[in-house]
DSSP file (Angstrom, degrees, kcal/mol; ACC not computed):
  #  RESIDUE AA STRUCTURE BP1 BP2  ACC     N-H-->O    O-->H-N    N-H-->O    O-->H-N    TCO  KAPPA ALPHA  PHI   PSI    X-CA   Y-CA   Z-CA
    1    1 A M              0   0    0      0, 0.0     2,-0.0     0, 0.0     0, 0.0   0.000 360.0 360.0 360.0 119.7    0.0    0.0    0.0
    2    2 A D     >  -     0   0    0      1,-0.1     4,-1.7     4,-0.0     5,-0.2  -0.180 360.0-101.3 -78.6 176.5    1.6    3.3   -1.1
    3    3 A A  H  > S+     0   0    0      1,-0.2     4,-2.1     2,-0.2     5,-0.1   0.854 120.0  54.2 -69.4 -34.0    1.5    6.6    0.7
    4    4 A L  H  > S+     0   0    0      1,-0.2     4,-2.2     2,-0.2    -1,-0.2   0.880 109.3  47.8 -65.6 -39.0   -1.2    8.1   -1.6
    5    5 A T  H  > S+     0   0    0      2,-0.2     4,-2.2     1,-0.2    -1,-0.2   0.865 111.2  50.8 -71.1 -36.1   -3.6    5.1   -0.9
    6    6 A L  H  X S+     0   0    0     -4,-1.7     4,-2.5     2,-0.2    -2,-0.2   0.902 109.5  51.5 -66.9 -38.0   -2.9    5.5    2.8
    7    7 A F  H  X S+     0   0    0     -4,-2.1     4,-2.5     1,-0.2    -2,-0.2   0.932 110.7  47.8 -66.5 -40.2   -3.7    9.2    2.6
    8    8 A G  H  X S+     0   0    0     -4,-2.2     4,-2.4     1,-0.2     5,-0.3   0.884 110.8  51.2 -69.3 -34.3   -7.0    8.4    0.8
    9    9 A L  H  X S+     0   0    0     -4,-2.2     4,-2.1     2,-0.2    -1,-0.2   0.901 110.7  48.0 -63.5 -41.0   -7.9    5.8    3.4
   10   10 A F  H  X S+     0   0    0     -4,-2.5     4,-2.6     2,-0.2    -2,-0.2   0.942 112.6  51.3 -64.5 -46.1   -7.2    8.3    6.2
   11   11 A A  H  X S+     0   0    0     -4,-2.5     4,-1.5     1,-0.2    28,-0.2   0.900 113.6  40.9 -60.3 -47.8   -9.4   11.0    4.4
   12   12 A V  H  X S+     0   0    0     -4,-2.4     4,-2.3     2,-0.2    -1,-0.2   0.841 114.3  54.1 -78.1 -30.0  -12.4    8.8    3.8
   13   13 A T  H  X S+     0   0    0     -4,-2.1     4,-2.5    -5,-0.3     5,-0.2   0.924 109.4  47.8 -62.0 -44.8  -12.1    7.2    7.3
   14   14 A A  H  X S+     0   0    0     -4,-2.6     4,-2.4     1,-0.2     5,-0.2   0.848 109.8  53.9 -67.3 -31.6  -12.1   10.7    8.9
   15   15 A M  H  X S+     0   0    0     -4,-1.5     4,-2.7    20,-0.2     5,-0.2   0.941 110.7  45.8 -62.5 -50.3  -15.1   11.6    6.7
   16   16 A L  H  X S+     0   0    0     -4,-2.3     4,-2.1     2,-0.2    -2,-0.2   0.932 115.0  45.7 -60.2 -48.3  -17.0    8.6    8.0
   17   17 A V  H  X S+     0   0    0     -4,-2.5     4,-1.4     1,-0.2    -1,-0.2   0.935 116.3  44.3 -67.0 -45.0  -16.1    9.2   11.7
   18   18 A C  H  X S+     0   0    0     -4,-2.4     4,-0.6    -5,-0.2     3,-0.3   0.927 112.2  52.6 -68.3 -39.0  -16.9   13.0   11.6
   19   19 A Y  H >< S+     0   0    0     -4,-2.7     3,-1.0    -5,-0.2     4,-0.3   0.920 108.7  51.5 -58.6 -41.2  -20.1   12.5    9.7
   20   20 A T  H 3< S+     0   0    0     -4,-2.1     3,-0.3    -5,-0.2    -1,-0.2   0.796 115.1  42.3 -63.4 -30.8  -21.2    9.9   12.3
   21   21 A L  H >X S+     0   0    0     -4,-1.4     3,-2.0    -3,-0.3     4,-0.8   0.377  78.3 110.1-102.0   4.4  -20.5   12.4   15.2
   22   22 A E  G X< S+     0   0    0     -3,-1.0     3,-0.8    -4,-0.6     7,-0.3   0.854  73.1  58.1 -49.4 -40.1  -21.9   15.4   13.6
   23   23 A D  G 34 S+     0   0    0     -4,-0.3    -1,-0.3    -3,-0.3     3,-0.1   0.673  98.7  61.0 -66.3 -15.6  -24.9   15.6   16.0
   24   24 A R  G <4 S-     0   0    0     -3,-2.0     2,-0.3     1,-0.3    -1,-0.2   0.777 119.2  -2.9 -84.1 -25.6  -22.6   15.8   19.1
   25   25 A S    XX  -     0   0    0     -4,-0.8     3,-1.1    -3,-0.8     4,-0.7  -0.963  56.0-126.5-165.1 146.0  -20.9   19.0   18.2
   26   26 A R  H 3> S+     0   0    0     -2,-0.3     4,-1.5     1,-0.2     3,-0.2   0.716 107.5  70.1 -66.6 -19.1  -20.7   21.6   15.5
   27   27 A W  H 3> S+     0   0    0      1,-0.2     4,-2.2     2,-0.2    -1,-0.2   0.793  90.2  58.4 -70.1 -26.3  -17.0   21.1   15.4
   28   28 A Y  H <> S+     0   0    0     -3,-1.1     4,-2.0    -7,-0.2    -1,-0.2   0.840 101.8  55.6 -69.5 -28.8  -17.5   17.6   13.9
   29   29 A V  H  X S+     0   0    0     -4,-0.7     4,-2.0    -7,-0.3    -2,-0.2   0.902 109.0  46.4 -65.5 -42.1  -19.3   19.3   11.0
   30   30 A L  H  X S+     0   0    0     -4,-1.5     4,-2.0     1,-0.2    -2,-0.2   0.879 111.8  51.6 -70.0 -34.8  -16.2   21.5   10.5
   31   31 A A  H  X S+     0   0    0     -4,-2.2     4,-2.3     2,-0.2    -2,-0.2   0.841 107.5  52.7 -64.7 -32.4  -13.9   18.4   10.7
   32   32 A F  H  X S+     0   0    0     -4,-2.0     4,-2.5     2,-0.2    -2,-0.2   0.918 107.2  52.5 -70.9 -40.0  -16.1   16.7    8.2
   33   33 A A  H  X S+     0   0    0     -4,-2.0     4,-2.0     1,-0.2    -2,-0.2   0.917 111.5  46.3 -54.8 -43.8  -15.6   19.7    5.9
   34   34 A G  H  X S+     0   0    0     -4,-2.0     4,-1.9     2,-0.2    -2,-0.2   0.892 110.2  51.9 -65.5 -40.2  -11.9   19.4    6.3
   35   35 A A  H  X S+     0   0    0     -4,-2.3     4,-2.7     2,-0.2    -2,-0.2   0.882 109.5  51.7 -64.2 -39.0  -12.0   15.6    5.7
   36   36 A C  H  X S+     0   0    0     -4,-2.5     4,-2.6     1,-0.2    -1,-0.2   0.895 106.0  54.5 -65.4 -38.4  -13.9   16.2    2.5
   37   37 A G  H  X S+     0   0    0     -4,-2.0     4,-1.9     2,-0.2    -1,-0.2   0.888 109.7  46.5 -62.0 -38.2  -11.3   18.7    1.5
   38   38 A L  H  X S+     0   0    0     -4,-1.9     4,-2.6     2,-0.2    -2,-0.2   0.896 111.2  53.1 -69.0 -39.7   -8.6   15.9    2.0
   39   39 A G  H  X S+     0   0    0     -4,-2.7     4,-2.6   -28,-0.2    -2,-0.2   0.903 108.4  49.3 -60.1 -38.9  -10.8   13.5    0.1
   40   40 A S  H  X S+     0   0    0     -4,-2.6     4,-2.1    15,-0.2    -1,-0.2   0.908 109.8  50.8 -68.7 -40.1  -11.0   16.0   -2.8
   41   41 A L  H  X S+     0   0    0     -4,-1.9     4,-2.7     2,-0.2    -2,-0.2   0.911 110.1  51.1 -62.3 -42.9   -7.2   16.4   -2.7
   42   42 A Y  H  X S+     0   0    0     -4,-2.6     4,-2.0     2,-0.2     6,-0.3   0.925 108.0  52.7 -56.6 -46.7   -6.8   12.6   -2.8
   43   43 A G  H  X>S+     0   0    0     -4,-2.6     5,-2.3     1,-0.2     4,-0.6   0.922 112.5  43.4 -59.0 -46.3   -9.2   12.4   -5.8
   44   44 A F  H ><5S+     0   0    0     -4,-2.1     3,-0.6     1,-0.2    -1,-0.2   0.887 112.5  52.2 -64.2 -40.3   -7.2   14.9   -7.8
   45   45 A L  H 3<5S+     0   0    0     -4,-2.7    -1,-0.2     1,-0.2    -2,-0.2   0.821 111.0  47.5 -67.8 -28.7   -3.8   13.5   -6.9
   46   46 A Q  H 3<5S-     0   0    0     -4,-2.0    -1,-0.2    -5,-0.2    -2,-0.2   0.568 119.0-110.3 -89.9  -8.3   -4.9   10.0   -7.9
   47   47 A G  T <<5S+     0   0    0     -4,-0.6     2,-1.1    -3,-0.6    -3,-0.2   0.542  81.8 124.5  95.5   8.0   -6.3   11.3  -11.3
   48   48 A A    >>< +     0   0    0     -5,-2.3     4,-1.7    -6,-0.3     3,-0.8  -0.594  31.3 170.2-100.6  70.4  -10.0   10.7  -10.4
   49   49 A W  H 3> S+     0   0    0     -2,-1.1     4,-2.6     1,-0.3     5,-0.2   0.763  70.9  57.4 -58.9 -30.2  -11.1   14.4  -11.1
   50   50 A P  H 3> S+     0   0    0      0, 0.0     4,-2.2     0, 0.0    -1,-0.3   0.916 109.2  46.2 -69.3 -36.0  -14.8   13.7  -10.9
   51   51 A F  H <> S+     0   0    0     -3,-0.8     4,-2.1     2,-0.2    -2,-0.2   0.885 113.4  50.5 -65.8 -39.0  -14.3   12.3   -7.3
   52   52 A G  H  X S+     0   0    0     -4,-1.7     4,-1.7     2,-0.2    -1,-0.2   0.914 111.1  48.0 -61.5 -48.6  -12.1   15.3   -6.5
   53   53 A L  H  X S+     0   0    0     -4,-2.6     4,-1.6     1,-0.2    -2,-0.2   0.916 112.3  48.0 -65.3 -44.8  -14.7   17.7   -7.8
   54   54 A V  H  X S+     0   0    0     -4,-2.2     4,-1.9     1,-0.2    -1,-0.2   0.886 111.7  49.4 -67.5 -36.8  -17.7   16.1   -5.9
   55   55 A E  H  X S+     0   0    0     -4,-2.1     4,-2.1     1,-0.2   -15,-0.2   0.841 108.3  55.1 -72.8 -27.5  -15.7   15.9   -2.6
   56   56 A A  H  X S+     0   0    0     -4,-1.7     4,-1.6     2,-0.2    -1,-0.2   0.857 109.2  47.0 -64.8 -36.5  -14.8   19.6   -3.1
   57   57 A I  H  X S+     0   0    0     -4,-1.6     4,-2.2     2,-0.2    -2,-0.2   0.857 110.5  51.7 -72.9 -36.3  -18.5   20.4   -3.4
   58   58 A W  H  X S+     0   0    0     -4,-1.9     4,-3.0     2,-0.2     5,-0.2   0.883 107.5  53.5 -66.8 -37.7  -19.3   18.3   -0.3
   59   59 A A  H  X S+     0   0    0     -4,-2.1     4,-2.4     1,-0.2    -1,-0.2   0.908 109.6  48.2 -64.5 -38.3  -16.6   20.3    1.6
   60   60 A G  H  X S+     0   0    0     -4,-1.6     4,-2.4     2,-0.2    -2,-0.2   0.899 111.4  49.4 -67.8 -40.4  -18.3   23.5    0.6
   61   61 A V  H  X S+     0   0    0     -4,-2.2     4,-2.3     2,-0.2    -2,-0.2   0.921 113.2  47.2 -68.0 -42.0  -21.8   22.2    1.6
   62   62 A A  H  X S+     0   0    0     -4,-3.0     4,-2.5     2,-0.2    -2,-0.2   0.930 110.6  51.9 -65.8 -41.8  -20.4   21.1    5.0
   63   63 A L  H  X S+     0   0    0     -4,-2.4     4,-2.2    -5,-0.2    -2,-0.2   0.914 110.6  48.0 -60.9 -43.1  -18.6   24.4    5.6
   64   64 A R  H  X S+     0   0    0     -4,-2.4     4,-1.7     1,-0.2    -1,-0.2   0.889 110.3  52.2 -65.7 -37.7  -21.8   26.3    4.9
   65   65 A K  H  X S+     0   0    0     -4,-2.3     4,-1.0     2,-0.2    -2,-0.2   0.910 108.7  50.4 -60.3 -42.5  -23.7   24.0    7.3
   66   66 A W  H >< S+     0   0    0     -4,-2.5     3,-0.6     1,-0.2    -2,-0.2   0.914 109.5  51.5 -63.6 -42.2  -21.1   24.7   10.0
   67   67 A L  H 3< S+     0   0    0     -4,-2.2    -1,-0.2     1,-0.2    -2,-0.2   0.852 111.1  49.2 -60.9 -35.5  -21.5   28.5    9.4
   68   68 A L  H 3< S+     0   0    0     -4,-1.7    -1,-0.2    -5,-0.2    -2,-0.2   0.633  85.3  99.2 -86.6 -13.2  -25.2   28.2    9.8
   69   69 A I  S << S-     0   0    0     -4,-1.0   -43,-0.0    -3,-0.6    -4,-0.0  -0.638  82.7-112.7 -72.3 124.4  -25.3   26.2   13.0
   70   70 A P        -     0   0    0      0, 0.0     2,-0.2     0, 0.0   -44,-0.1  -0.267  28.6-120.5 -57.3 138.1  -26.0   28.5   16.0
   71   71 A R        -     0   0    0      1,-0.1     2,-0.1   -45,-0.0    -3,-0.0  -0.555  34.1-100.6 -76.8 146.2  -23.1   28.8   18.4
   72   72 A A        -     0   0    0     -2,-0.2     2,-0.3     1,-0.1    -1,-0.1  -0.416  37.0-115.9 -72.0 142.5  -23.8   27.8   21.9
   73   73 A S              0   0    0      1,-0.1    -1,-0.1    -2,-0.1     0, 0.0  -0.558 360.0 360.0 -75.3 135.4  -24.5   30.7   24.3
   74   74 A A              0   0    0     -2,-0.3    -1,-0.1     0, 0.0    -2,-0.0   0.427 360.0 360.0-110.2 360.0  -21.9   31.0   27.1
């Protein structure tokens, strides 16, 4: 298993974990957006530009979701 494959495995695993935990904290939504960004980078690096493009869109959707979630009052 080469470094690029390990990077892709990390990215999609992080996406799965963060997506599963989104209801616990708005920070998991932001982490999901970051993981989607990593997945996008992986897609472009491996030459699968449609995957990279879709993951970039998901990163944008997740970032927008994070921005719209109300912050907890302190």
